[in-house]
C-alpha positions in Angstrom: -46.2 -90.2 -152.8 -43.3 -88.0 -151.5 -45.8 -86.3 -149.3 -46.7 -89.5 -147.5 -43.3 -90.9 -147.4 -42.5 -90.0 -143.7 -46.0 -91.1 -142.5 -45.7 -94.5 -144.2 -42.2 -95.0 -142.7 -43.4 -94.1 -139.3 -46.3 -96.5 -139.5 -44.2 -99.4 -140.8 -41.4 -99.0 -138.2 -43.6 -98.6 -135.2 -46.0 -101.4 -136.4 -43.1 -103.9 -137.0 -41.5 -103.3 -133.7 -44.7 -103.2 -131.6 -45.4 -106.6 -133.1 -41.9 -107.9 -132.3 -42.5 -106.7 -128.6 -45.8 -108.5 -128.5 -44.1 -111.8 -129.7 -41.3 -111.5 -127.2 -43.6 -110.8 -124.1 -45.8 -113.8 -125.1 -42.8 -116.0 -125.5 -41.4 -114.7 -122.2 -44.5 -115.9 -120.3 -43.4 -119.4 -120.7 -40.3 -118.6 -118.5 -42.6 -118.1 -115.5 -43.5 -121.9 -115.2 -40.7 -122.5 -112.6 -40.9 -119.2 -110.8 -43.0 -118.1 -107.9 -44.8 -115.0 -109.0 -46.0 -112.6 -106.3 -49.1 -110.6 -107.7 -49.3 -107.0 -106.9 -53.1 -107.0 -107.2 -54.9 -106.6 -103.8 -58.4 -107.2 -102.7 -59.2 -103.5 -102.7 -60.2 -103.4 -106.3 -58.9 -101.2 -109.0 -60.1 -97.9 -107.5 -58.7 -98.9 -104.1 -55.4 -99.9 -105.6 -55.3 -96.4 -107.4 -55.9 -94.6 -104.1 -53.4 -96.6 -102.3 -50.9 -95.9 -105.0 -51.5 -92.1 -104.8 -51.2 -92.0 -101.2 -48.0 -93.8 -101.4 -46.7 -91.3 -104.0 -47.8 -88.4 -101.6 -45.7 -89.9 -98.9 -42.7 -90.3 -101.1 -39.7 -88.4 -99.7 -39.1 -86.4 -103.0 -43.0 -85.6 -103.1 -42.9 -84.4 -99.6 -39.8 -82.1 -100.2 -41.4 -80.7 -103.4 -44.6 -80.0 -101.6 -42.6 -78.3 -98.8 -40.6 -76.2 -101.3 -43.8 -75.1 -103.0 -45.6 -74.1 -99.8 -42.5 -72.5 -98.3 -41.7 -70.2 -101.5 -45.4 -69.2 -101.8 -45.9 -68.3 -98.1 -42.4 -66.6 -97.9 -43.2 -64.4 -101.0 -46.6 -63.4 -99.6 -45.2 -62.4 -96.3 -42.1 -60.7 -97.9 -44.5 -58.6 -100.0 -46.6 -57.5 -97.1 -43.7 -56.4 -95.1 -42.1 -54.5 -98.1 -45.3 -52.7 -98.5 -45.2 -51.5 -94.8 -41.7 -50.2 -95.4 -39.8 -53.1 -93.7 -37.2 -55.4 -95.2 -38.7 -58.5 -96.8 -36.5 -60.7 -94.8 -38.5 -59.9 -91.8 -41.7 -61.2 -93.6 -39.8 -64.4 -94.7 -38.6 -65.1 -91.1 -42.1 -64.6 -89.9 -43.4 -66.9 -92.6 -41.0 -69.6 -91.3 -42.4 -69.2 -87.7 -46.0 -69.3 -89.1 -45.3 -72.7 -90.9 -43.7 -74.0 -87.7 -45.1 -75.3 -84.4 -45.9 -71.6 -83.3 -48.9 -71.4 -85.5 -49.5 -74.1 -88.0 -48.4 -76.9 -85.6 -50.4 -75.4 -82.8 -53.7 -74.9 -84.7 -53.5 -77.4 -87.6 -51.3 -80.2 -86.2 -52.4 -82.8 -88.8 -51.6 -80.5 -91.6 -48.2 -79.7 -90.1 -47.5 -83.4 -89.6 -48.4 -84.3 -93.1 -46.4 -81.3 -94.6 -43.3 -81.5 -92.2 -43.0 -85.0 -90.8 -40.0 -85.3 -88.6 -38.5 -88.0 -90.9 -38.4 -85.2 -93.7 -36.6 -82.5 -91.9 -33.1 -83.9 -92.6 -33.7 -83.3 -96.3 -35.0 -79.8 -95.6 -32.0 -79.1 -93.3 -29.4 -80.0 -95.9 -31.0 -78.0 -98.7 -31.3 -75.0 -96.4 -27.7 -75.5 -95.6 -26.8 -75.5 -99.3 -28.8 -72.2 -99.6 -26.9 -70.7 -96.8 -23.6 -71.6 -98.2 -24.5 -69.9 -101.5 -25.9 -66.9 -99.6 -22.7 -66.5 -97.6 -20.8 -66.7 -100.9 -22.7 -63.7 -102.1 -22.3 -61.8 -99.0 -18.5 -62.3 -99.3 -18.6 -60.9 -102.9 -20.8 -58.0 -102.0 -18.1 -56.8 -99.6 -16.1 -53.9 -101.1 -12.8 -54.3 -99.2 -11.4 -51.1 -101.0 -14.0 -49.1 -99.0 -12.3 -50.7 -95.8 -8.9 -49.2 -96.8 -10.2 -45.8 -97.7 -12.5 -45.3 -94.6 -10.8 -47.6 -92.2 -9.8 -45.2 -89.5 -13.3 -44.1 -88.2 -15.1 -47.2 -89.3 -12.9 -49.7 -87.5 -13.3 -47.7 -84.3 -17.1 -47.5 -84.5 -17.4 -51.2 -85.8 -15.3 -52.8 -83.1 -16.9 -50.8 -80.4 -20.2 -51.9 -81.8 -18.9 -55.5 -81.3 -17.1 -55.3 -78.0 -19.8 -53.5 -76.0 -22.7 -55.7 -77.0 -20.3 -58.9 -76.7 -19.4 -57.8 -73.1 -23.1 -57.1 -72.3 -24.0 -60.6 -73.8 -21.4 -62.2 -71.5 -22.8 -60.4 -68.6 -26.3 -61.4 -69.5 -25.2 -65.1 -69.7 -24.0 -64.7 -66.1 -27.5 -64.0 -64.9 -29.4 -66.6 -67.0 -26.8 -69.4 -67.2 -28.1 -71.5 -64.3 -31.7 -71.3 -65.4 -31.5 -71.3 -69.3 -28.1 -73.0 -70.2 -28.3 -76.7 -71.6 -27.2 -79.3 -69.2 -23.5 -80.0 -69.4 -22.6 -76.9 -71.4 -19.8 -74.9 -69.8 -20.2 -71.2 -69.0 -17.4 -70.2 -71.4 -19.3 -71.8 -74.2 -22.6 -70.5 -73.4 -21.4 -66.8 -72.7 -19.3 -66.7 -75.8 -22.5 -67.6 -77.9 -24.6 -65.1 -76.1 -21.9 -62.4 -76.7 -21.6 -63.1 -80.3 -25.4 -63.4 -80.9 -25.9 -59.9 -79.4 -23.0 -58.3 -81.4 -23.8 -59.4 -85.0 -25.0 -57.0 -87.5 -26.9 -57.9 -90.7 -24.7 -56.3 -93.5 -27.1 -57.3 -96.3 -30.1 -55.8 -94.7 -28.1 -52.7 -93.6 -26.7 -52.2 -97.2 -30.2 -52.4 -98.7 -31.6 -49.8 -96.2 -28.8 -47.5 -96.9 -29.4 -47.8 -100.6 -33.1 -47.5 -100.5 -32.9 -44.3 -98.4 -30.6 -42.7 -100.9 -27.8 -42.0 -98.4 -25.2 -44.3 -100.1 -23.4 -41.3 -101.7 -23.1 -39.3 -98.5 -20.2 -39.5 -96.0 -22.7 -41.0 -93.6 -23.6 -43.7 -95.9 -20.0 -44.5 -96.8 -19.2 -44.8 -93.0 -22.1 -47.1 -92.2 -21.3 -49.5 -95.1 -17.7 -49.5 -94.1 -18.6 -50.1 -90.4 -21.0 -53.0 -91.4 -18.3 -54.4 -93.6 -15.7 -54.3 -90.8 -18.3 -55.7 -88.4 -19.1 -58.6 -90.8 -15.4 -59.7 -91.2 -14.6 -59.4 -87.5 -17.9 -61.0 -86.3 -17.4 -64.0 -88.6 -13.7 -64.3 -87.5 -14.7 -64.2 -83.9 -17.6 -66.8 -84.5 -15.1 -69.1 -86.1 -13.0 -68.8 -82.8 -16.1 -69.4 -80.6 -17.3 -72.4 -82.6 -13.6 -73.8 -82.3 -13.7 -73.2 -78.4 -17.3 -74.8 -78.0 -16.3 -77.9 -80.1 -12.9 -78.2 -78.3 -14.3 -77.6 -74.7 -11.6 -75.3 -73.7 -9.7 -72.4 -75.1 -6.3 -74.2 -74.9 -7.9 -77.2 -76.7 -9.2 -74.9 -79.3 -5.8 -73.4 -80.2 -5.2 -76.5 -82.6 -8.3 -75.6 -84.5 -7.5 -71.9 -84.5 -4.0 -72.7 -85.8 -5.6 -74.8 -88.7 -7.9 -72.0 -89.3 -5.1 -69.4 -89.6 -3.3 -71.7 -92.0 -6.5 -72.0 -94.1 -7.0 -68.1 -94.1 -3.4 -67.8 -95.1 -3.7 -70.3 -98.0 -6.9 -68.5 -99.3 -5.4 -65.2 -99.3 -1.8 -65.7 -100.5 -2.2 -68.9 -102.8 -6.0 -69.1 -104.0 -6.7 -65.3 -104.3 -3.8 -64.6 -106.6 -4.7 -67.6 -108.6 -8.4 -66.4 -109.0 -7.2 -62.8 -109.7 -5.2 -64.1 -112.7 -8.4 -65.8 -114.0 -10.4 -62.6 -113.3 -7.9 -60.5 -115.4 -8.0 -63.0 -118.3 -11.8 -63.2 -118.4 -13.2 -60.0 -116.6 -13.4 -58.0 -119.8 -15.4 -60.5 -121.7 -19.2 -60.3 -122.2 -19.7 -63.8 -120.8 -17.8 -66.4 -118.7 -17.1 -69.8 -120.2 -18.4 -72.8 -118.2 -14.9 -74.2 -117.1 -14.2 -70.9 -115.5 -17.6 -70.9 -113.7 -16.8 -74.6 -112.6 -13.4 -73.4 -111.1 -15.0 -70.7 -108.9 -17.8 -73.0 -107.7 -15.2 -75.6 -107.0 -13.3 -73.1 -104.9 -16.5 -72.4 -103.1 -17.2 -76.1 -102.3 -13.7 -76.9 -101.3 -13.4 -73.8 -99.1 -16.7 -74.7 -97.4 -15.6 -78.3 -97.0 -12.2 -77.3 -95.5 -13.8 -75.0 -92.7 -16.4 -77.7 -92.0 -13.6 -80.3 -91.5 -11.4 -78.0 -89.6 -14.3 -77.2 -87.2 -15.2 -73.6 -87.8 -18.4 -74.3 -90.0 -18.8 -74.4 -93.7 -20.4 -70.9 -93.7 -17.2 -69.3 -92.9 -15.6 -71.1 -95.8 -18.2 -69.8 -98.2 -17.9 -66.2 -96.9 -14.2 -66.5 -97.4 -14.5 -67.8 -100.8 -16.8 -64.8 -101.8 -14.4 -62.2 -100.2 -11.4 -63.4 -102.2 -13.2 -63.3 -105.5 -11.5 -61.1 -108.2 -12.0 -57.5 -107.7 -13.7 -56.9 -111.0 -17.3 -55.5 -110.6 -18.5 -57.1 -113.8 -17.1 -60.5 -112.9 -18.6 -60.3 -109.4 -22.0 -59.1 -110.8 -22.1 -62.2 -113.3 -21.5 -64.7 -110.5 -23.8 -63.0 -108.0 -26.6 -63.2 -110.8 -25.8 -66.8 -111.2 -26.0 -67.7 -107.5 -28.5 -65.1 -106.1 -31.8 -66.2 -107.6 -31.4 -69.9 -106.6 -30.0 -69.0 -103.2 -32.4 -66.2 -102.2 -35.6 -67.3 -103.9 -35.5 -71.1 -103.8 -33.1 -72.2 -101.0 -33.0 -69.4 -98.4 -36.7 -69.5 -97.6 -36.2 -73.1 -96.7 -33.8 -71.9 -94.1 -36.3 -69.6 -92.6 -38.9 -72.3 -92.4 -36.3 -74.7 -90.9 -35.7 -72.0 -88.1 -39.3 -71.6 -87.8 -39.8 -75.3 -87.2 -37.4 -75.0 -84.3 -38.9 -71.8 -82.9 -41.8 -72.6 -80.6 -43.4 -69.4 -79.3 -45.5 -71.6 -77.1 -42.4 -72.5 -75.1 -42.7 -68.9 -73.6 -45.6 -69.9 -71.6 -45.0 -67.8 -68.5 -44.9 -64.0 -68.0 -41.4 -64.4 -66.5 -40.1 -65.9 -69.6 -41.4 -62.9 -71.6 -39.8 -60.5 -69.2 -36.4 -62.3 -69.8 -37.1 -61.9 -73.6 -37.9 -58.2 -73.1 -34.6 -57.9 -71.1 -32.6 -59.6 -73.8 -34.0 -57.1 -76.4 -33.3 -54.2 -74.0 -29.6 -55.4 -73.7 -29.2 -56.1 -77.3 -30.5 -52.6 -78.2 -28.4 -50.8 -75.5 -25.3 -52.7 -76.6 -25.5 -52.4 -80.3 -27.5 -49.1 -80.8 -26.0 -47.0 -78.0 -22.7 -48.6 -78.2 -22.4 -47.7 -82.0 -23.8 -44.3 -81.5 -21.5 -43.3 -78.5 -18.4 -44.5 -80.6 -19.6 -42.5 -83.6 -20.0 -39.4 -81.5 -16.5 -40.0 -80.0 -14.9 -40.1 -83.5 -16.6 -36.7 -84.4 -19.9 -37.5 -85.8 -22.9 -35.3 -85.1 -25.6 -36.7 -82.7 -28.0 -37.2 -85.7 -25.5 -39.2 -87.7 -24.3 -41.1 -84.6 -27.9 -42.2 -83.7 -28.4 -43.1 -87.4 -25.3 -45.3 -87.3 -26.6 -46.9 -84.2 -30.0 -47.6 -85.5 -28.5 -49.2 -88.7 -25.8 -51.4 -86.8 -28.7 -52.7 -84.6 -30.1 -54.4 -87.5 -29.6 -58.1 -87.2 -31.8 -59.9 -89.6 -30.8 -63.2 -91.3 -27.2 -63.1 -90.0 -28.5 -63.3 -86.4 -30.5 -66.4 -87.3 -27.5 -68.1 -88.9 -25.5 -67.6 -85.5 -28.6 -68.9 -83.5 -29.0 -72.0 -85.6 -25.3 -72.7 -85.2 -25.7 -72.4 -81.4 -28.8 -74.6 -81.4 -27.1 -77.2 -83.6 -24.1 -77.3 -81.1 -26.5 -77.7 -78.3 -25.1 -74.4 -76.7 -28.5 -72.9 -76.7 -31.8 -74.5 -75.4 -35.1 -74.2 -77.5 -36.4 -71.6 -75.0 -33.2 -69.3 -75.4 -33.3 -69.9 -79.1 -36.9 -68.8 -79.5 -36.1 -65.7 -77.2 -33.2 -64.6 -79.4 -35.1 -65.2 -82.6 -37.8 -62.7 -81.3 -35.0 -60.3 -80.4 -33.6 -60.5 -84.0 -37.1 -59.8 -85.4 -37.7 -56.8 -83.0 -34.3 -55.2 -83.5 -34.6 -55.6 -87.4 -38.1 -54.3 -87.4 -37.3 -51.3 -85.4 -34.6 -50.1 -87.8 -37.0 -48.2 -90.3 -39.2 -46.6 -87.5 -36.0 -45.6 -85.5 -34.5 -43.9 -88.6 -37.7 -42.0 -89.4 -38.0 -40.9 -85.6 -34.2 -39.8 -85.8 -35.0 -37.7 -89.0 -38.1 -36.3 -87.4 -36.5 -35.2 -84.2 -33.5 -33.7 -86.0 -35.8 -32.3 -88.7 -33.7 -33.6 -91.6 -34.3 -35.8 -94.7 -32.1 -38.7 -95.8 -29.9 -38.1 -98.8 -28.2 -35.5 -100.6 -29.8 -32.5 -102.1 -31.4 -33.7 -105.3 -32.0 -30.3 -106.9 -32.2 -26.7 -106.1 -35.6 -26.2 -104.7 -35.1 -22.9 -103.1 -36.6 -20.8 -105.9 -40.3 -21.5 -106.0 -40.7 -19.6 -109.3 -38.8 -22.2 -111.1 -40.5 -24.6 -113.4 -39.1 -27.9 -112.2 -39.3 -31.1 -114.2 -38.6 -34.7 -112.9 -37.9 -37.4 -115.4 -38.0 -41.0 -114.2 -36.6 -43.5 -116.6 -35.8 -47.1 -116.8 -35.0 -47.7 -120.4 -32.1 -45.5 -121.8 -33.9 -44.9 -125.1 -37.0 -43.8 -123.5 -35.0 -41.7 -121.0 -33.5 -39.8 -124.0 -37.0 -39.3 -125.6 -38.3 -37.8 -122.2 -35.2 -35.6 -122.0 -35.9 -34.2 -125.4 -39.4 -33.3 -124.5 -38.3 -31.7 -121.2 -35.7 -29.7 -123.1 -38.3 -28.5 -125.7 -40.4 -27.1 -122.7 -37.5 -25.2 -120.9 -34.8 -24.8 -123.5 -34.7 -20.8 -123.4 -35.5 -20.7 -119.7 -32.4 -22.0 -118.1 -32.4 -19.6 -115.2 -36.1 -20.2 -114.3 -36.3 -23.9 -114.9 -34.5 -27.1 -113.7 -34.5 -30.8 -115.0 -33.9 -33.6 -112.7 -33.3 -37.1 -114.2 -33.9 -40.0 -111.8 -33.1 -43.8 -112.3 -34.5 -46.3 -109.8 -33.3 -49.9 -109.3 -34.7 -52.6 -107.1 -32.5 -52.9 -104.0 -32.0 -56.6 -104.4 -30.5 -56.1 -107.8 -28.0 -53.5 -106.6 -24.9 -54.3 -104.6 -22.5 -52.0 -102.7 -19.5 -53.0 -104.7 -21.0 -52.2 -107.9 -23.3 -49.2 -107.0 -21.1 -46.5 -108.6 -20.5 -48.4 -111.8 -24.3 -49.1 -112.1 -25.1 -45.4 -111.5 -22.5 -44.3 -114.1 -23.7 -46.7 -116.7 -27.4 -45.8 -116.1 -26.8 -42.1 -116.7 -24.1 -42.2 -119.3 -26.5 -42.1 -122.4 -28.6 -39.4 -120.9 -25.6 -37.3 -119.9 -24.4 -37.6 -123.4 -27.7 -36.5 -124.7 -27.8 -33.5 -122.4 -24.5 -32.3 -123.8 -25.9 -32.5 -127.3 -29.0 -30.6 -126.2 -27.0 -28.2 -124.0 -29.4 -28.9 -121.2 -28.2 -29.0 -117.7 -29.4 -31.9 -115.7 -29.4 -33.1 -112.0 -29.1 -36.8 -111.6 -30.7 -38.9 -108.9 -30.0 -42.6 -108.4 -31.8 -44.6 -105.8 -32.3 -48.3 -104.8 -35.8 -49.3 -103.6 -38.1 -52.1 -103.0 -41.0 -50.4 -104.6 -40.3 -48.5 -107.7 -43.8 -47.1 -108.3 -44.1 -45.8 -104.8 -40.6 -44.3 -104.8 -41.3 -42.4 -108.1 -44.4 -40.8 -106.6 -42.7 -40.1 -103.2 -39.7 -38.3 -104.8 -42.1 -36.4 -107.1 -44.4 -35.2 -104.3 -41.6 -34.3 -101.9 -39.5 -32.5 -104.4 -42.2 -29.9 -105.2 -42.0 -30.5 -109.0 -44.2 -29.1 -111.6 -44.2 -32.0 -113.9 -43.2 -35.6 -113.8 -42.3 -37.3 -117.0 -42.4 -41.1 -117.2 -42.3 -43.7 -120.1 -45.2 -46.2 -120.4 -44.1 -49.4 -118.5 -44.3 -51.8 -121.4 -44.0 -51.6 -125.2 -47.5 -51.2 -126.5 -46.9 -51.3 -130.3 -47.5 -55.0 -130.7 -50.6 -57.1 -131.6 -53.9 -55.7 -132.6 -54.6 -52.0 -133.4 -56.2 -51.5 -130.0 -53.2 -53.4 -128.3 -50.8 -51.0 -130.1 -52.5 -48.2 -128.3 -53.9 -49.0 -124.9 -50.9 -50.9 -123.6 -52.6 -53.5 -121.3 -50.4 -55.7 -119.4 -52.1 -58.9 -117.8 -51.4 -60.0 -114.3 -53.1 -63.0 -112.6 -53.3 -61.2 -109.2 -52.2 -57.6 -108.6 -52.0 -56.8 -104.9 -51.9 -53.1 -105.5 -55.0 -53.2 -107.6 -56.8 -55.2 -105.0 -55.9 -52.5 -102.5 -57.2 -49.8 -104.7 -60.5 -51.6 -105.0 -60.9 -51.6 -101.2 -59.9 -48.0 -100.8 -62.1 -46.8 -103.7 -59.4 -45.8 -106.1 -60.1 -48.5 -108.6 -62.9 -46.4 -110.2 -60.2 -43.9 -111.5 -58.8 -46.5 -113.7 -61.9 -48.4 -114.9 -61.0 -49.3 -118.5 -57.6 -48.0 -117.8 -55.5 -47.4 -121.0 -52.2 -48.0 -119.0 -50.1 -50.9 -117.7 -50.1 -51.5 -113.9 -46.9 -49.9 -113.2 -47.9 -46.6 -114.8 -51.4 -46.8 -113.3 -50.0 -47.1 -109.8 -47.7 -44.0 -110.4 -50.6 -42.0 -111.6 -52.7 -42.9 -108.6 -49.9 -41.9 -106.1 -48.6 -38.7 -107.8 -50.2 -35.3 -106.8 -48.6 -33.1 -109.4 -49.1 -33.0 -113.4 -47.7 -36.1 -114.9 -46.7 -36.8 -118.5 -46.8 -40.4 -119.8 -44.7 -41.0 -123.0 -45.6 -43.6 -125.5 -42.3 -43.6 -127.3 -42.1 -44.3 -131.0 -38.3 -43.5 -131.3 -38.9 -39.7 -130.6 -35.8 -37.9 -132.0 -37.2 -34.2 -132.1 -40.0 -32.1 -131.0 -40.7 -29.7 -133.8 -44.1 -30.8 -135.2 -46.7 -31.2 -132.3 -50.4 -32.5 -132.9 -53.0 -31.8 -130.1 -56.5 -33.3 -130.2 -58.9 -31.4 -128.0 -62.1 -33.3 -126.9 -63.4 -31.0 -124.1 -63.2 -27.8 -122.4 -61.2 -29.6 -119.5 -58.2 -29.5 -122.0 -57.6 -25.8 -121.4 -54.4 -26.6 -119.2 -52.7 -27.9 -122.4 -52.5 -24.2 -123.6 -49.6 -23.8 -121.0 -47.6 -26.6 -122.7 -48.4 -25.1 -126.1 -47.0 -21.7 -125.0 -43.8 -23.3 -123.5 -43.2 -25.5 -126.6 -43.7 -22.5 -129.0 -41.6 -20.1 -127.0 -38.8 -22.5 -126.0 -38.5 -24.8 -129.1 -40.3 -22.8 -131.9 -42.7 -25.8 -132.3 -45.3 -25.9 -134.9 -48.6 -26.6 -133.1 -51.6 -28.1 -134.8 -54.9 -28.2 -132.7 -57.5 -30.8 -133.8 -61.0 -29.2 -132.5 -62.8 -32.5 -132.2 -66.1 -31.2 -130.7 -66.0 -27.5 -131.3 -64.6 -26.7 -128.0 -61.8 -24.4 -129.0 -64.3 -21.8 -130.5 -67.1 -22.2 -127.8 -64.9 -22.2 -124.8 -63.9 -18.5 -123.9 -60.7 -19.4 -121.9 -59.2 -21.6 -124.7 -60.4 -19.3 -127.5 -58.7 -16.4 -125.8 -55.4 -18.3 -125.3 -55.3 -19.4 -128.9 -56.0 -15.9 -130.3 -53.2 -14.5 -128.1 -50.8 -17.1 -129.2 -51.8 -16.6 -133.0 -51.0 -12.7 -132.5 -47.6 -13.5 -131.0 -46.6 -16.6 -133.2 -48.8 -16.5 -136.3 -46.7 -19.2 -138.0 -46.6 -21.6 -135.2 -50.1 -22.4 -134.5 -53.2 -23.6 -136.5 -56.6 -25.2 -135.9 -58.2 -27.9 -137.9 -61.5 -29.5 -137.6 -61.1 -32.5 -139.9 -62.9 -35.6 -138.5 -60.7 -38.0 -140.7 -57.1 -37.8 -140.0 -54.9 -39.1 -142.9 -51.8 -41.1 -142.5 -49.6 -38.5 -144.5 -50.5 -36.0 -141.9 -49.6 -38.2 -138.9 -46.3 -39.1 -140.5 -45.4 -35.4 -140.5 -46.0 -35.1 -136.7 -43.2 -35.8 -134.2 -45.4 -35.8 -131.1 -49.1 -36.1 -130.2 -49.8 -34.1 -127.0 -53.2 -35.1 -125.4 -54.9 -34.9 -121.9 -55.7 -38.3 -120.1 -59.4 -37.8 -120.4 -59.1 -37.0 -124.1 -56.8 -40.1 -124.6 -59.4 -42.4 -122.9 -62.1 -40.9 -125.2 -59.8 -41.4 -128.3 -59.2 -45.0 -127.3 -62.9 -45.8 -126.6 -63.7 -44.3 -130.1 -61.4 -46.8 -131.7 -60.5 -44.5 -134.5 -58.7 -46.3 -137.4 -56.0 -43.6 -137.5 -54.8 -44.4 -134.1 -52.5 -47.2 -135.4 -50.5 -44.5 -137.3 -50.1 -42.0 -134.4 -46.5 -40.8 -133.7 -45.1 -40.7 -130.1 -47.7 -39.7 -127.6 -47.3 -37.6 -124.5 -50.5 -38.1 -122.2 -50.8 -35.5 -119.8 -52.7 -35.8 -116.5 -53.2 -32.4 -114.7 
């Protein structure tokens, strides 16, 4: 009876109360006698009513907003991915996605779809959501600024930064003089129009610049430090100038704007001398803890909102307040990292694409319907490039930089990106810019951002140099050079143990380089050194235990798989060691071995299918990440399936074909350098019938009779596998072994799969 107690109670309670509801509803019908009842039933029938109800639901403001968000995020991610693949910042793709969804493409060719998806009445909701996204984004930008760098490198950087503002600003005002009568909105004073043209041409996109510097690996060079400092100083100066420009535009004259500027100065003083010390005390109290309690998070978000509100009310725009709130955050890297992680995903992935599309909806390429207008657009681009690129480059040369570094600084400072769009939207909102000028300036922002990567490549080609510091001593071609790429610390230590076992006694004729890559949108300039130090700390400790010298390389990138292959190919390494991208010892026996990861759509795999590379990985025993690295790497590569490898003393090598002869080189290195005990499993009798392999084994047996043995057992026992530290196997043999589905596969030790 106990077993049915809960069921009986459930049935009794629901039955009794359903009956009571039925009685009350029936009794309630008597109350309708003196009331006029309007029936919702129409003459369309039940199906017609259902369709009408669904159409009404589709037109609900919330449903429209959610449909807009879904469309925007999908299109923005697709375009962002495409532009990342061609070596451009994803922000360019997201900006173009906004233009595509606007009247320039969707509205032009599919006006009904555009009107249904982006009705005019819904744009207000989209605007305010995008503004919230911008406020959060500017908060992050403020936090990413490392003000300590400004103090250390201020001398040269301030000269270059301010020259990179004043020169294009002046050219922008000069440009305004020639286009004012034809393109300025009616009733807008020349002062307002010219100041906005000046600030629009002098802005630099600090976030995009910082990402490019990290991705190209020049953040640790003197050049990288100067560029980051210049961009930081440029950002602070430009936003202060923008606040003054907005004040002047809203007030009408410079004299009238002095009241707004005075209030802004009081606001900045209060933030620096009152709010910042208060936040610093909180940071000192909670900065060392693993997590931040919700009341503390609430305080910081409240500071952000109040700061944004204050600057909006003063008249210098809420975005300046958000930027200021981020800049005065406690100078504790861990503290800032936690807050950036909390804000960044929502701001960058969900809300910021709304701003791109909202900008795209106001960008009408069709307005430039005359060759003359395109000539003006080209002239704007020319003035922007001359002012920012050559202005920064000449200033850098004046303070003592080489021509190569000067042009590099100029190319990077010419990056405008999202920051330009923010300025342009403010100008359009204040009715200082016409839709035509707005469209021209958006095109200028795209072109100048797009040209940064190719310009840097051209500069490096002309001066015949490569970005970044020397990663390893590559001058001696006789050296056996190993590159280890790791993500997980434990896998990294296992890979280092394998590398050490291959070169332990050949310190003068071998080198080991350890590389860690991070996605550029996960690395910020203020915590770059801490992240690098923390990433390599476990491996540095392990190298000291092994007495193995290592060279470390830390890079930020948008495409980890391609970057690993590029560094390996360009560095002239003899062996690349990586770990399998995902843990494979879960699930079925086959799942434990082959390591499949499932993706709904993998664009790289689709590309491989079109380019003919897919056949190489038919029935691939690897996850997608590893498969991509293998396809792009031109030298031997070892893929480790790690089962907590602690030492490399007992090594087991199955040989399936005569193509495995190259493994004898690794056998020789393991025995000579690490005194390993090698057991070769002759699966198909190849060791005795193949002359090259047989000769190599005989030679090794003569030199190291106690270190090598050959077995022909078809059945491998678990006790034997338990005694092994590592299984070394070729890629083709590994595929054959997996296809055979041998029962002993589930008991294999750590496996190093080598592709020659």
